[in-house]
C-alpha positions in Angstrom: 73.2 78.9 111.0 75.1 82.2 111.2 73.6 85.4 111.0 73.3 87.6 108.1 74.4 91.6 107.5 72.1 94.3 108.0 73.9 96.9 107.6 73.5 97.7 103.7 77.2 100.0 103.9 79.1 96.4 104.8 77.0 94.9 101.9 78.0 98.2 99.1 81.7 98.0 100.5 82.4 94.3 99.7 80.8 94.1 96.3 83.2 96.6 95.4 86.0 94.8 96.7 84.9 91.6 95.1 85.1 94.8 91.4 88.2 95.9 92.1 89.6 92.9 92.9 88.1 90.5 89.9 89.5 94.0 88.1 93.4 93.0 88.3 92.0 89.6 89.0 91.7 89.1 84.9 95.7 90.8 84.7 97.4 89.0 87.4 96.3 84.8 86.5 99.6 83.7 87.8 98.7 84.7 91.0 97.7 81.8 92.7 95.3 82.4 96.0 96.2 86.0 96.1 92.7 87.1 94.8 91.0 86.9 98.4 92.9 89.3 99.3 93.7 91.5 96.5 91.5 94.5 98.4 93.1 94.6 101.6 95.5 96.3 103.3 113.2 91.0 97.6 112.5 93.0 95.2 113.4 91.1 91.3 115.0 93.3 88.7 116.2 96.5 88.7 114.4 97.7 85.0 111.4 99.9 85.2 109.1 99.1 82.4 107.0 102.2 81.1 103.8 101.8 80.0 100.6 104.1 79.1 97.0 103.4 79.6 97.0 103.1 75.4 99.1 100.2 75.7 97.8 96.5 76.1 101.1 95.6 77.3 103.8 97.0 79.4 106.6 98.6 77.5 110.6 97.8 76.7 112.0 99.2 79.8 113.6 102.5 80.9 116.0 104.0 83.6 114.0 104.7 86.0 113.6 107.8 87.9 113.0 108.6 91.8 110.3 110.1 93.7 110.0 111.3 97.0 108.3 113.2 99.2 109.5 116.5 100.9 113.2 116.8 103.2 113.2 116.8 106.3 114.1 120.2 106.9 110.7 121.6 105.9 107.2 120.9 106.9 105.2 118.0 105.0 102.6 119.8 102.5 99.4 117.4 101.8 99.9 115.1 99.1 98.3 116.0 95.4 98.4 113.6 92.6 100.4 114.2 89.8 98.3 114.0 85.9 99.8 111.3 83.8 98.7 108.5 82.0 101.8 106.4 83.0 100.6 103.7 85.7 104.6 103.3 86.5 105.0 107.6 87.0 101.7 107.5 88.7 102.3 104.3 91.1 106.3 106.0 92.3 103.9 109.4 93.5 100.5 107.0 95.3 103.5 105.2 96.8 105.8 108.7 98.1 102.3 109.9 99.2 101.4 107.0 100.5 105.3 106.5 103.1 104.6 109.5 103.7 103.0 111.7 106.9 103.2 115.0 108.9 101.0 115.3 112.6 103.1 118.8 113.0 101.4 120.0 109.1 97.8 119.1 109.3 95.6 116.5 111.0 94.6 113.0 110.5 91.5 114.1 108.5 92.8 116.6 106.7 95.7 113.2 104.7 92.6 111.4 104.5 90.9 113.1 102.9 93.6 113.8 100.3 94.8 110.4 100.1 91.3 109.6 98.8 91.2 112.5 96.4 94.0 109.8 95.0 91.5 107.3 94.3 89.8 106.2 91.0 86.1 107.8 90.5 84.5 105.1 89.6 84.1 103.9 93.0 83.2 100.3 91.9 86.6 99.6 91.3 87.8 102.2 94.3 88.6 100.5 97.5 88.2 103.8 100.0 89.3 101.2 102.7 92.7 99.9 101.6 94.0 103.4 101.5 92.4 104.3 104.6 94.6 101.0 106.9 97.6 102.9 106.3 96.5 106.5 108.2 97.2 106.2 111.4 93.8 106.5 113.9 92.8 109.5 115.6 94.1 108.5 119.4 97.3 107.5 117.1 98.3 110.4 115.0 97.1 112.5 118.3 100.3 111.0 119.8 102.3 111.1 117.6 101.6 114.9 117.3 102.5 115.2 120.4 106.0 114.4 119.7 105.7 116.4 115.8 106.4 112.8 114.2 106.6 112.8 110.8 108.1 110.3 108.5 109.5 111.1 104.7 109.7 108.5 101.8 112.5 107.3 99.0 110.9 105.3 96.4 114.0 103.9 94.6 111.9 100.9 92.0 108.8 100.7 90.5 107.7 97.9 88.5 105.0 96.0 86.5 104.7 92.1 88.5 106.6 89.4 86.3 102.6 87.7 86.7 101.3 90.5 85.3 103.8 91.2 82.2 102.6 87.6 81.4 99.3 87.7 82.1 99.4 90.7 79.5 101.3 88.9 76.9 99.2 85.9 76.9 95.3 87.3 76.7 96.3 91.7 76.3 93.1 92.6 76.1 91.8 91.6 78.7 93.2 95.2 80.7 90.7 96.9 78.6 87.7 96.8 80.8 88.8 98.9 83.9 92.6 99.4 82.9 93.3 98.5 86.0 97.7 97.7 86.4 99.4 96.5 89.3 102.8 98.0 90.3 104.7 97.1 92.8 106.4 99.9 94.6 109.8 100.2 96.8 111.6 101.8 99.7 112.1 103.4 102.0 110.9 105.1 105.0 112.1 107.7 107.3 110.5 108.7 110.6 111.6 111.1 112.5 110.3 113.4 115.8 111.3 115.7 118.1 114.3 115.8 119.3 115.0 112.4 116.8 115.6 114.9 114.2 116.9 112.0 112.0 114.9 109.0 113.6 114.6 105.2 111.3 114.4 104.0 108.2 112.6 101.5 107.0 112.9 99.3 103.7 109.0 99.2 102.4 107.5 97.4 99.5 103.9 97.5 98.4 101.9 96.3 95.3 99.2 98.7 93.7 96.5 98.6 91.7 96.7 101.9 89.6 93.4 102.3 86.9 95.2 103.8 83.6 91.7 104.8 80.8 92.7 106.3 77.8 90.5 109.0 78.2 91.7 110.4 81.5 95.4 111.3 83.9 95.8 107.9 86.0 94.1 107.4 89.4 95.0 104.8 92.4 92.0 102.0 92.1 93.5 100.4 95.8 96.0 99.0 98.0 97.1 95.0 97.4 97.6 93.0 101.0 100.1 91.0 99.3 103.2 92.0 97.4 102.6 90.3 93.8 105.5 88.8 92.7 
C-alpha cells in the first residue's frame, strides 16, 4: 500500500495542473495520450492563423510576423507581457521570453518573478511549475553568470495546432469555459558568453497554453510538455 501525501501545497499544485489540463483538453480532444502531459514541462504549415478571444474559432491566415528578444550587442531587459487579445501574438512574445535570458543584466530570482508575471491571474489555470522549469537553477545560473552567458530568441512561426482547430470546428463552444488556446511556436535560440559573442544556435519549438478571455488581455496558462501537432 503506497503512503498518502501529507503535503497540502503538493495537492494544490496537482489540482491546478488538473484544471489546466482539462481546460486545454476540451479543445485538444484529437490528441490521444497528450492529457497525461498537458501541464509539464517538424514544423507544419507556414501559415499563421490569427484569432481573437471574442471568436470561438481561428480565422483566416495572415502574413507571419516575427518576434525576437534583444540583439546580441545589448543587455537584455526583463520580459514584459504585451497587452493583446490575440493568442497568436501573445504566444510569439511568450516563447521569445521563455527562450531568452541574460545573466549579466539580472538575477535568476528576478527572471523567475518576471516570467510569473506573464501567468494568468486565475490560479486554478496557472501552471507556474511548467514556467519555472524552463529557468536555470540558482546554482547553474551562478555558473553561467560567471561566464557572462546570455540567450536571445527569434520566433519564426506561431500557429494553432491542427488538432486544436479541428476540435474547435467540431465544438465551437468548448473554448468558452476557460478561453485557453493551444499555440505552437517555432524559432531559434542563440546562446553566447564571454569570449564567444556568437556562441551557438538551436532550433526551438514549444506548445503554450494561452488564456485570452474577451474581457481582458491574454495571459500565459502554462507550457505543454508535448508538442501539439
